[in-house]
C-alpha positions as CSV (number, residue, x, y, z in Angstrom):
1,M,111.1,127.4,50.3
2,K,109.7,124.8,48.2
3,E,112.5,122.3,49.8
4,E,111.1,123.4,53.2
5,M,107.5,123.0,52.3
6,G,108.5,119.4,51.0
7,N,110.1,118.7,54.2
8,K,106.9,119.8,56.3
9,K,104.8,117.7,53.9
10,E,107.0,114.6,54.3
11,E,107.0,115.2,58.4
12,S,103.0,115.4,58.2
13,S,102.9,112.3,56.2
14,V,105.2,110.6,58.8
15,A,103.1,111.7,61.6
16,E,100.0,110.7,59.8
17,S,101.2,107.3,59.5
18,E,102.5,106.9,62.8
19,Y,99.6,108.7,64.9
20,G,96.1,108.1,62.8
21,E,94.6,110.3,60.0
22,P,93.9,114.0,60.8
23,A,89.9,114.3,61.7
24,Q,87.9,114.9,58.6
25,Y,85.4,117.7,58.0
26,D,82.0,116.8,58.8
27,P,79.2,119.6,57.4
28,T,76.4,118.2,60.4
29,F,79.3,118.7,63.1
30,N,78.8,122.2,65.2
31,G,79.6,121.3,68.7
32,P,78.7,118.6,71.3
33,I,76.9,115.8,69.4
34,R,73.2,115.5,70.8
35,K,72.1,112.7,69.1
36,R,74.2,110.1,71.0
37,G,73.5,106.5,72.5
38,C,74.6,105.1,76.0
39,T,78.3,104.0,76.0
40,D,80.1,101.4,77.6
41,I,76.8,99.7,78.9
42,I,78.5,96.5,80.6
43,C,80.7,98.9,82.5
44,C,77.9,100.8,83.6
45,V,76.1,97.8,84.7
46,L,78.9,96.4,86.7
47,F,79.2,99.8,88.4
48,M,75.8,99.9,89.6
49,L,75.9,96.8,90.8
50,V,79.0,97.4,92.9
51,I,77.1,100.6,93.9
52,L,74.1,98.3,95.3
53,G,76.5,95.8,96.8
54,Y,78.3,99.0,98.6
55,M,74.8,99.9,100.1
56,V,74.0,96.3,101.0
57,V,77.5,95.9,102.9
58,G,76.7,99.5,104.5
59,I,73.3,98.4,105.9
60,L,74.8,95.2,107.4
61,A,77.3,96.8,109.1
62,W,75.0,99.4,110.4
63,L,72.8,96.3,111.7
64,Y,75.7,94.4,113.2
65,G,78.2,97.1,114.0
66,D,78.4,99.2,117.3
67,P,80.6,102.3,117.0
68,R,80.3,102.8,120.7
69,Q,82.9,100.1,120.9
70,V,85.4,102.7,119.7
71,L,84.0,105.9,120.8
72,Y,83.4,105.2,124.3
73,P,85.4,103.2,126.8
74,R,84.1,100.3,128.9
75,N,84.4,99.4,132.4
76,S,85.5,95.8,133.5
77,A,81.9,94.9,133.6
78,G,81.7,95.6,129.9
79,M,79.2,98.6,130.3
80,Y,80.0,101.8,128.2
81,C,81.4,104.8,129.9
82,G,80.9,108.6,128.9
83,I,77.2,108.6,128.5
84,D,75.5,108.6,131.8
85,Q,79.1,108.5,133.5
86,P,81.6,110.2,131.6
87,S,84.6,109.1,133.4
88,V,86.6,106.1,133.6
89,F,88.6,105.3,137.1
90,Y,91.7,103.2,136.5
91,Y,92.4,101.2,139.8
92,N,96.1,100.8,139.0
93,I,97.2,103.5,136.8
94,L,100.5,102.1,136.9
95,K,99.6,99.5,134.5
96,C,98.4,102.1,132.1
97,A,101.5,104.0,132.3
98,A,103.7,100.9,131.9
99,S,101.8,99.9,128.6
100,L,103.6,102.1,125.4
101,N,100.5,103.4,124.3
102,V,98.9,105.7,127.1
103,I,96.3,107.3,124.8
104,A,95.1,103.7,123.2
105,A,94.7,102.6,127.0
106,T,92.8,105.5,127.7
107,L,90.4,105.1,124.5
108,N,90.4,101.5,125.0
109,G,89.6,101.1,128.3
110,L,89.4,97.4,128.3
111,Q,92.8,97.1,126.9
112,C,94.5,98.7,129.9
113,P,95.4,95.7,132.2
114,T,93.8,96.9,135.3
115,T,90.3,97.2,136.8
116,Q,88.3,100.0,135.5
117,V,85.1,101.6,136.7
118,C,82.6,104.3,135.3
119,V,82.2,107.1,137.4
120,Q,80.5,110.6,137.6
121,Q,83.7,112.1,138.7
122,C,87.6,110.9,139.1
123,P,88.6,111.3,142.6
124,N,90.9,114.4,143.1
125,T,92.7,113.3,146.4
126,F,95.1,110.6,147.5
127,W,93.4,108.5,150.3
128,G,94.7,105.4,152.2
129,L,93.4,103.0,155.1
130,S,94.3,104.4,158.6
131,V,95.1,102.1,161.3
132,T,92.0,102.3,162.9
133,D,90.1,101.2,159.7
134,Y,91.3,97.9,160.3
135,L,89.6,97.4,163.7
136,P,86.9,94.8,164.0
137,G,83.5,96.2,163.4
138,V,84.2,98.7,161.1
139,K,81.9,98.6,158.2
140,P,83.2,98.8,154.6
141,A,80.6,101.1,153.7
142,N,82.1,103.9,156.0
143,V,85.6,103.2,154.6
144,F,85.4,102.8,150.8
145,N,83.5,105.1,148.5
146,Q,80.6,102.8,147.0
147,S,80.7,104.9,143.4
148,L,84.5,103.8,143.0
149,C,83.7,100.3,143.5
150,L,82.6,97.4,140.8
151,P,79.3,97.4,139.7
152,T,79.0,93.7,141.2
153,I,80.4,94.7,145.0
154,N,77.9,95.8,147.3
155,L,79.8,97.6,150.4
156,E,77.0,97.1,152.5
157,N,76.9,93.5,152.3
158,T,80.6,93.0,152.3
159,N,82.5,92.3,155.4
160,L,86.0,93.9,155.8
161,V,88.0,91.1,157.8
162,C,91.5,92.2,157.8
163,S,94.9,91.6,160.0
164,L,97.2,94.4,160.6
165,P,99.8,94.2,158.2
166,S,103.3,94.3,159.3
167,K,104.1,96.5,156.4
168,L,101.0,99.0,155.7
169,S,100.6,99.9,152.0
170,F,97.4,101.7,150.7
171,L,97.6,98.8,147.9
172,N,96.7,96.1,150.4
173,V,93.1,97.2,150.4
174,F,92.8,97.4,146.7
175,S,92.0,93.9,146.4
176,L,88.4,94.8,147.3
177,F,88.6,96.7,144.3
178,G,89.8,93.7,142.3
179,L,93.6,94.4,142.5
180,P,96.3,91.8,143.7
181,S,98.4,92.9,146.7
182,N,101.4,91.8,145.4
183,I,102.3,95.1,143.9
184,N,105.6,96.7,144.2
185,V,105.2,100.3,144.0
186,T,107.7,103.4,144.9
187,I,107.5,106.8,144.7
188,S,109.5,107.5,141.9
189,G,107.3,105.0,140.0
190,I,104.1,107.1,141.0
191,M,105.9,110.0,139.8
192,N,106.9,108.7,136.5
193,A,103.5,107.3,135.7
194,T,101.7,110.4,136.8
195,G,103.9,112.5,134.4
196,D,103.3,109.9,131.7
197,I,99.6,110.0,132.1
198,T,99.7,113.9,132.4
199,N,101.4,114.0,129.1
200,G,99.0,111.7,127.7
201,F,96.0,113.4,128.5
202,N,97.7,117.2,127.4
203,A,96.4,116.3,124.2
204,R,92.6,116.8,125.1
205,D,93.5,120.3,126.8
206,I,95.2,121.7,123.6
207,G,92.1,120.4,121.6
208,V,89.7,122.3,124.0
209,K,92.1,125.4,123.4
210,I,92.2,125.1,119.9
211,F,88.2,124.4,119.6
212,E,88.0,127.9,121.8
213,D,90.3,129.7,119.4
214,F,87.9,128.5,116.4
215,A,85.2,129.6,118.6
216,S,86.4,133.0,119.1
217,S,87.8,133.6,115.6
218,W,85.7,131.8,113.0
219,Q,83.8,134.9,111.6
220,W,87.4,136.2,110.6
221,V,88.5,132.9,109.3
222,I,85.4,132.9,107.1
223,A,86.1,136.7,106.2
224,A,89.7,135.2,105.0
225,L,88.4,132.5,102.8
226,V,85.7,134.7,101.1
227,I,88.5,137.3,100.2
228,A,90.5,134.1,98.8
229,M,87.5,133.4,96.8
230,V,87.2,137.0,95.7
231,V,90.9,137.4,94.6
232,S,90.4,134.0,92.9
233,F,87.4,134.6,91.0
234,L,89.1,138.1,89.9
235,F,92.2,136.6,88.8
236,L,90.7,134.3,86.5
237,L,88.6,137.1,84.8
238,L,91.4,139.7,84.5
239,L,93.5,136.8,82.8
240,R,91.6,137.9,79.6
241,F,93.7,141.1,79.6
242,I,96.8,140.4,81.6
243,A,97.6,136.9,80.7
244,P,100.2,137.9,78.0
245,V,102.0,140.4,80.7
246,I,101.9,137.8,83.2
247,V,103.4,134.9,81.0
248,W,106.4,137.4,79.6
249,V,107.1,138.3,83.0
250,L,107.4,134.8,84.2
251,I,109.4,134.0,81.3
252,L,111.5,137.1,81.4
253,G,112.1,136.7,85.1
254,V,113.2,133.1,84.6
255,L,115.8,134.1,82.3
256,A,117.1,137.1,84.3
257,V,117.4,134.7,87.1
258,G,119.6,132.5,85.0
259,A,121.4,135.6,83.7
260,Y,122.2,136.6,87.2
261,G,123.3,133.1,87.9
262,I,125.9,133.4,84.9
263,Y,127.1,136.5,86.5
264,H,127.6,135.3,89.8
265,C,129.2,132.1,89.1
266,W,131.6,134.1,86.8
267,W,132.7,136.6,89.6
268,E,133.2,133.9,92.0
269,Y,135.1,132.0,89.6
270,D,137.3,135.2,88.9
271,N,138.2,135.8,92.7
272,Y,139.3,132.1,93.5
273,N,141.4,132.1,90.4
274,K,142.9,135.1,91.4
275,L,143.8,133.7,94.5
276,N,145.0,130.2,93.0
277,A,142.4,128.4,95.2
278,S,142.4,125.2,93.4
279,I,140.6,121.6,94.0
280,S,144.3,120.2,93.7
281,T,145.1,122.2,96.9
282,V,142.0,120.9,98.5
283,G,141.6,117.0,98.0
284,F,139.0,115.0,98.9
285,T,137.0,115.9,102.2
286,T,133.7,115.3,103.8
287,N,133.2,119.1,104.3
288,F,131.5,120.1,101.1
289,G,131.3,123.6,102.2
290,V,135.3,123.7,101.1
291,Y,134.5,122.9,97.7
292,L,132.6,126.3,97.5
293,Q,135.7,128.1,97.8
294,V,137.4,126.7,94.8
295,K,137.8,128.0,91.4
296,E,136.4,124.5,89.6
297,T,133.2,124.3,91.5
298,W,132.0,127.7,90.5
299,L,133.4,126.9,86.6
300,A,131.3,124.0,86.6
301,F,128.3,125.8,87.9
302,L,129.1,128.6,85.0
303,I,128.7,126.0,82.4
304,I,126.1,124.2,83.7
305,I,123.9,127.4,83.8
306,S,124.9,128.9,80.7
307,V,123.9,125.7,78.7
308,V,120.5,125.8,80.5
309,E,120.2,129.5,79.7
310,A,121.1,128.8,76.2
311,I,118.7,126.0,75.8
312,L,115.8,128.3,77.3
313,L,116.8,131.1,74.9
314,L,116.4,128.8,71.9
315,T,113.1,127.5,72.9
316,L,111.9,130.7,73.5
317,I,112.9,131.8,69.9
318,F,111.9,128.8,68.1
319,L,108.7,128.1,70.2
320,R,107.6,131.8,70.4
321,T,104.7,131.4,68.0
322,R,103.2,128.2,70.3
323,I,103.7,130.4,73.2
324,F,101.3,132.8,71.6
325,I,98.8,130.3,70.9
326,A,99.2,128.9,74.3
327,I,98.8,132.7,75.5
328,A,95.8,133.2,73.5
329,L,94.2,130.0,74.3
330,I,94.7,131.2,77.9
331,Q,92.8,134.3,77.2
332,E,90.2,132.7,75.4
333,S,89.5,130.3,78.5
334,S,89.0,133.5,80.5
335,K,86.6,134.7,78.1
336,A,84.7,131.5,78.4
337,I,84.6,131.4,81.7
338,S,83.2,135.0,81.9
339,H,80.4,133.9,79.5
340,M,79.7,130.6,81.7
341,M,80.2,131.9,85.4
342,S,78.1,129.2,86.7
343,T,81.0,126.8,86.1
344,L,83.3,128.1,88.5
345,F,80.7,126.8,91.3
346,Y,80.7,123.5,89.8
347,P,83.5,122.3,92.2
348,I,81.1,122.7,95.2
349,I,79.0,119.9,93.7
350,T,82.0,117.7,93.1
351,F,83.2,118.6,96.9
352,I,79.7,117.7,98.4
353,L,79.5,114.5,96.4
354,L,83.5,113.6,97.7
355,L,82.4,114.4,101.2
356,V,79.5,112.2,101.0
357,C,82.0,109.1,99.5
358,V,84.3,109.7,102.5
359,A,81.7,110.1,105.1
360,Y,80.0,106.8,104.0
361,W,83.4,105.0,103.5
362,G,84.4,106.4,107.0
363,I,81.3,105.2,108.9
364,T,81.2,101.7,106.9
365,A,84.7,100.7,107.8
366,L,83.7,102.1,111.5
367,Y,80.9,99.7,111.7
368,L,82.7,96.8,110.1
369,A,85.5,96.9,112.6
370,T,82.9,96.9,115.2
371,S,80.6,94.1,113.8
372,G,81.8,91.4,115.9
373,T,80.4,90.4,119.3
374,Q,82.7,91.0,122.3
375,V,84.2,87.5,124.0
376,Y,85.0,87.8,127.8
377,N,86.7,85.2,129.8
378,V,86.9,84.5,133.6
379,V,90.6,85.6,134.1
380,A,92.3,85.6,137.4
381,L,94.0,88.5,138.5
382,N,96.1,86.4,140.9
383,S,96.4,83.0,139.1
384,T,98.6,81.8,142.3
385,Q,95.8,81.8,144.6
386,G,93.5,78.9,145.5
387,T,91.8,77.3,142.5
388,C,92.6,80.3,139.9
389,G,95.0,78.6,137.9
390,Q,92.1,75.9,137.0
391,I,89.6,78.5,135.2
392,M,92.1,81.2,133.7
393,G,91.0,81.6,129.7
394,N,88.9,78.5,129.8
395,V,85.5,79.6,130.8
396,T,83.5,82.5,129.1
397,C,81.0,84.8,131.0
398,D,78.8,87.7,130.6
399,P,80.0,90.8,132.4
400,Q,76.5,91.8,132.9
401,T,75.4,89.4,135.2
402,F,79.1,87.8,136.2
403,N,79.8,87.6,140.2
404,S,82.9,86.7,141.7
405,S,81.3,85.0,144.4
406,D,80.5,82.2,142.0
407,Y,84.4,81.3,142.2
408,P,84.9,80.5,146.0
409,G,88.1,79.0,145.5
410,C,89.3,82.1,143.4
411,P,88.6,85.6,144.9
412,S,90.4,87.5,142.4
413,A,88.5,86.1,139.3
414,R,87.1,88.8,136.9
415,C,85.1,88.5,133.7
416,V,87.5,90.5,131.2
417,F,87.0,91.1,127.4
418,I,89.5,89.1,125.3
419,M,88.7,89.5,121.6
420,Y,86.0,90.2,119.2
421,N,84.0,86.9,117.9
422,T,85.3,85.8,114.3
423,Q,83.3,82.8,114.1
424,G,80.3,82.8,111.6
425,L,80.2,83.7,107.8
426,W,79.8,87.9,108.7
427,Q,82.9,87.7,111.0
428,R,85.1,85.2,108.8
429,N,84.6,87.7,105.9
430,M,85.2,90.9,107.7
431,F,88.7,91.6,106.2
432,N,87.3,90.9,102.6
433,L,84.5,93.3,103.2
434,Q,87.0,96.0,104.4
435,I,88.6,95.5,101.1
436,Y,85.7,95.8,99.2
437,N,84.7,98.9,101.3
438,V,88.1,100.6,100.0
439,V,87.9,99.2,96.2
440,A,84.0,100.6,96.2
441,F,85.4,104.2,97.8
442,L,88.2,104.5,95.4
443,W,86.0,103.8,92.2
444,C,83.4,106.3,93.7
445,I,85.6,108.7,94.3
446,N,87.5,108.8,90.7
447,F,84.1,108.4,89.1
448,V,82.9,111.7,90.9
449,L,86.0,113.7,89.7
450,A,85.2,112.0,86.1
451,L,81.8,113.5,86.4
452,G,83.3,116.8,87.0
453,Q,85.9,116.8,84.2
454,C,83.1,115.4,81.5
455,T,80.5,117.9,82.6
456,L,82.9,120.6,82.4
457,A,84.5,119.7,79.3
458,G,80.9,119.7,77.8
459,A,80.2,123.1,78.7
460,F,83.2,124.7,77.4
461,A,83.0,122.6,74.0
462,S,79.5,124.2,73.6
463,Y,81.3,127.5,74.0
464,Y,84.1,127.0,71.5
465,W,81.9,125.3,68.7
466,A,79.4,128.1,68.9
467,F,80.3,130.1,65.6
468,S,78.9,133.3,66.7
469,K,79.7,133.9,70.4
470,P,78.0,134.8,72.5
471,S,74.6,134.2,70.7
472,D,75.2,130.9,69.5
473,I,76.2,129.5,73.0
474,P,73.6,127.3,74.1
475,T,71.1,127.8,77.1
476,F,72.4,126.6,80.5
477,P,75.3,124.6,78.8
478,L,76.7,123.5,82.3
479,S,73.2,121.9,83.1
480,Q,72.6,120.3,79.7
481,A,76.3,119.0,79.9
482,F,75.5,117.3,83.3
483,I,72.5,115.9,82.0
484,R,73.8,114.4,79.1
485,T,76.9,113.1,81.0
486,L,74.8,111.4,83.4
487,R,72.5,110.2,80.9
488,Y,74.5,108.8,78.3
489,H,78.1,108.1,79.8
490,V,78.0,106.9,83.0
491,G,79.3,103.7,81.8
492,S,82.3,105.6,80.1
493,L,83.4,107.4,83.3
494,A,83.0,104.1,85.4
495,F,85.3,102.7,82.8
496,G,88.1,105.0,83.1
497,A,87.5,105.4,86.9
498,L,87.9,101.9,87.4
499,I,91.2,101.6,85.4
500,L,92.4,104.4,87.6
501,T,91.5,102.6,90.9
502,L,93.4,99.4,90.0
503,V,96.5,101.4,89.4
504,Q,95.7,103.0,92.5
505,L,95.3,99.7,94.3
506,V,98.5,98.7,93.3
507,R,100.2,101.5,94.5
508,I,98.5,100.8,97.9
509,I,99.7,97.2,98.1
510,L,103.4,98.0,97.3
511,E,103.3,100.5,100.0
512,Y,101.8,98.2,102.5
513,L,104.4,95.5,101.5
514,D,107.3,98.0,101.7
515,H,106.3,99.1,105.1
516,K,105.8,95.4,106.6
517,T,109.0,94.2,105.1
518,R,111.3,97.3,105.5
519,A,112.9,96.0,108.5
520,A,113.8,92.6,106.5
521,Q,114.9,94.5,103.2
522,N,118.7,94.5,101.8
523,P,119.6,97.3,99.7
524,C,118.5,95.2,96.3
525,A,114.8,95.1,97.9
526,R,114.7,98.4,98.6
527,F,115.8,99.3,95.4
528,L,113.3,97.3,93.5
529,F,110.5,98.6,95.8
530,C,111.6,102.1,94.9
531,C,111.7,101.3,91.1
532,L,108.0,99.7,91.4
533,K,106.7,102.4,93.2
534,C,108.2,105.2,90.8
535,C,106.9,103.4,87.7
536,F,103.2,102.9,89.1
537,W,103.1,106.5,90.1
538,C,104.1,107.5,86.5
539,L,101.5,105.2,85.5
540,E,98.9,106.9,87.5
541,K,99.8,110.5,86.2
542,F,99.7,109.1,82.9
543,I,96.5,107.2,83.3
544,K,94.7,110.7,84.9
545,F,96.5,112.7,81.9
546,L,95.0,109.9,79.2
547,N,91.4,110.0,81.2
548,R,91.1,113.9,81.2
549,N,91.5,114.1,77.5
550,A,89.3,111.2,77.1
551,Y,86.2,112.8,78.9
552,I,86.9,115.7,76.7
553,M,86.1,113.6,73.6
554,I,83.3,112.0,75.5
555,A,81.8,114.8,76.2
556,V,82.1,116.5,72.5
557,Y,81.4,113.2,70.0
558,G,79.6,110.9,72.6
559,K,81.9,107.9,71.8
560,N,82.8,105.0,74.6
561,F,85.8,105.2,76.6
562,C,88.3,103.3,74.4
563,V,87.5,105.1,71.1
564,S,87.8,108.6,72.9
565,A,91.0,107.8,74.8
566,K,92.7,106.3,71.3
567,N,91.3,109.3,69.4
568,A,92.4,112.0,72.1
569,F,96.0,110.4,72.4
570,L,96.4,110.3,68.4
571,L,95.1,114.0,68.5
572,L,97.7,115.2,71.1
573,M,100.6,113.2,69.5
574,R,100.0,114.8,66.4
575,N,100.7,118.1,68.1
576,I,103.1,117.0,70.8
577,V,105.1,119.9,70.8
578,R,102.3,122.5,71.2
579,V,100.8,120.0,74.1
580,V,104.1,120.6,75.7
581,V,104.1,124.2,75.6
582,L,100.4,124.8,76.5
583,D,100.9,122.5,79.4
584,K,104.0,124.3,80.7
585,I,103.0,127.6,80.5
586,T,99.4,126.9,82.0
587,D,101.2,125.2,84.7
588,L,103.2,128.3,85.4
589,L,100.2,130.8,85.4
590,L,98.2,128.6,87.5
591,F,101.1,128.1,90.0
592,F,101.8,131.7,90.1
593,G,97.8,132.6,90.7
594,K,97.9,130.0,93.2
595,L,100.9,131.7,94.7
596,L,99.2,135.0,94.8
597,V,96.1,133.8,96.3
598,V,97.7,131.7,99.0
599,G,100.6,133.8,99.7
600,G,98.6,137.1,100.1
601,V,95.6,135.8,102.0
602,G,98.2,133.8,104.4
603,V,100.2,137.0,104.9
604,L,97.2,139.1,105.4
605,A,95.8,136.3,108.0
606,F,99.3,136.4,109.9
607,F,99.3,140.1,110.4
608,F,95.7,140.2,111.7
609,F,95.9,137.0,114.1
610,S,99.1,138.1,115.2
611,G,98.2,141.7,116.5
612,R,100.0,143.7,113.8
613,I,97.2,144.7,112.3
614,I,94.1,145.5,114.3
615,L,90.9,146.6,112.7
616,P,88.8,149.9,114.3
617,G,85.9,149.1,116.0
618,S,86.9,145.2,115.9
619,S,86.3,143.5,119.0
620,F,88.4,140.8,118.2
621,R,92.0,140.6,119.9
622,P,95.1,138.5,119.5
623,Q,95.1,138.1,123.1
624,M,91.8,136.1,123.1
625,L,93.6,133.1,121.3
626,H,95.8,130.4,122.7
627,Y,97.5,129.4,119.6
628,Y,97.3,132.3,116.9
629,W,99.0,130.2,114.4
630,M,96.0,127.7,114.3
631,P,93.4,130.2,112.4
632,I,96.3,131.1,110.0
633,I,96.8,127.6,109.2
634,V,93.4,126.9,108.6
635,V,93.1,130.1,106.1
636,I,96.1,129.0,104.4
637,V,94.5,125.5,103.8
638,G,91.2,127.0,102.9
639,A,92.7,129.5,100.5
640,Y,94.8,126.9,99.0
641,L,91.3,124.4,98.5
642,I,89.3,127.4,97.3
643,A,92.0,128.4,95.1
644,H,92.7,125.0,93.5
645,G,88.5,124.5,93.0
646,F,88.7,127.8,91.0
647,F,91.9,126.9,88.9
648,S,90.8,123.4,88.5
649,V,88.0,124.6,86.4
650,Y,90.3,126.9,84.2
651,N,92.7,124.2,83.7
652,M,89.9,122.2,82.5
653,C,88.8,125.2,80.1
654,V,92.0,125.6,78.7
655,D,92.5,121.7,78.2
656,T,88.9,121.6,76.6
657,L,89.4,124.5,74.3
658,F,93.0,123.2,73.3
659,L,91.6,120.0,71.6
660,C,88.7,121.5,70.0
661,F,91.2,124.0,68.6
662,L,93.3,121.1,67.4
663,E,90.2,119.5,66.0
664,D,89.4,122.9,64.4
665,L,92.6,123.1,62.6
666,E,92.5,119.4,61.0
667,R,88.6,119.6,60.2
668,H,88.6,123.0,58.5
669,D,90.5,125.3,56.3
670,G,88.5,128.8,56.5
671,S,86.9,128.6,53.3
672,V,83.2,129.3,53.1
673,Q,82.2,125.8,53.3
674,K,84.9,124.7,56.2
675,P,85.1,128.0,58.4
676,Y,87.4,128.1,61.4
677,Y,85.5,128.1,64.6
678,M,88.6,129.7,66.7
679,S,88.7,133.4,67.8
680,K,90.3,136.0,65.5
681,N,93.3,136.1,67.9
682,L,94.1,132.6,67.3
683,M,93.6,133.0,63.6
684,K,95.6,136.1,63.7
685,I,98.7,134.2,65.4
686,L,98.5,131.5,62.7
687,N,98.2,133.9,59.9
688,K,94.8,132.3,58.9
689,K,91.4,133.8,58.1
690,N,87.8,132.9,57.4
691,Q,87.0,133.4,53.7
692,G,83.2,134.3,55.0
693,P,81.0,133.6,57.6
694,K,79.0,130.4,58.2
695,K,76.0,131.5,60.2
696,G,76.8,135.3,60.8
697,K,79.6,137.6,61.9
698,D,81.9,136.2,64.3
699,K,81.6,138.8,67.5
700,N,84.5,137.1,69.1
């Protein structure tokens, strides 16, 4: 026994030398420190300057940008369609179909290489010129539809002088609308083009049907999401009583599955052994299913599963005390949430702030992308006609005032959009401003998440360090933690968010380079990119873990980010086994909770929206839906987000109480002068107790 104690002391001294000294007793400490100062002021100032710059960029983008350029198509004269005249009429739809992106041509009218006009309603009949329409004296206004002509063409003042062609084609008269006449058209080409365009526009019909489905089922979707919220809420509260049962059922379930796997592998091995089915009789084959019919395969499976099962059993035996501690902390977290119910609704604030950040980023990116003025050049649709070759692409024009009669030697001259203006200081730095938009967006997103974590950590820490619960819990702990975080620690949160943002930027650059160079990569380059992306993914996960615990220490002690991150890391490394056990058990429990909420609500939504469950007195019927699976998908995604929001609060509570618990063990010894703050359940598991109350009887 003495030898074991000596070994433990030796291990403890080694741990202390490698991972710092344990926290010392402080008689003035009884929870989150109230007398604190501002931390990481330089980073706070830098973050504020970036936010101000972000606002300036947004204002300038709003002044110079015009999102109508991407929201509305334009006709060939540069006027927007979709406002007074909602439809765009394409003269030669075959050119749009010939382009590889029909939908892009539809949304960006000027990108489709044919003349377009804005019309109130597109024609729904096919028409062409008859022989009598070519007779002298026939007025164009009596033959053509003025609403389908270019705005610069007035049929009342236009003379139609044509000779009867030897080969009559309805495209011969399209030159009046700005089309060349030398177009080869076949019936099969028209049919193929019509099919392509129809497929392109079917997306709009599907979108309308989906919107109609939501309009008729939104009440039931909201009801399902409310059910998900209630189930998540009840699950977290009931963990106080059912956490041990759920954890041990899940652990024993995993062991039972492993035991059945051992039995099944042995049964298969025994059967194939009696049949003398050996791998030597099969040899090498690409049909891997054959290998499941030989005894060696099942023997290998048997050995692997047996080894894993043995490791799990030994882990369970030797770490049972730490499992009990993890369960007790989970129960204590449920109790803390029951005393501070407002914490469950804090994710709504985080969601609103994230929504503001995403909306601002999207709007700024849209306005920046449309900040350049449009450049129009005179282009001849038939370059071989007259003097057309002399003006192609060399003359700028204004589509609002352009008149083809100004170019008498080139009747097919048109004013066509070429590009956005890239001249000037603002336009030349457009790419840099988009990069700034992305960086500031990531920094703001990470800051909002950090603010939520630090606020919740401050609230839950005030619960743990209340000696007599619940009487010593401060009034409005969540509000106090939120104000305290914003008043003193914006710089520290911005510092941690900046580190995470830089790592995420490196990952984005790697993904971009990998995407751009994938076609030219050899196996060595692909392997290098894969390794780099994997390393930075792991680094991002580690930074998130370190930041999370650093924010807890900031909320409790009010130190700067670097000191808090260092103290949190050393504290966790001194208790690494407890960290791993608690982390895995919490992940297992919360995964089961999410599976219960999402799976249960998803199954209920499936039976309801598919008509297998019909509520009496309800006017809703599945026949009212075009796609019954759409509200089901919305319910499943919404239920997951709701469960994730609730369980993220719970996970933060567990992590905060765990760090406070480790600090409690190092600072106190249970004496009258240094009593433990942990619950009686935790003291019972650790065989510890307080010799006397410090401030009163613990009601926990």
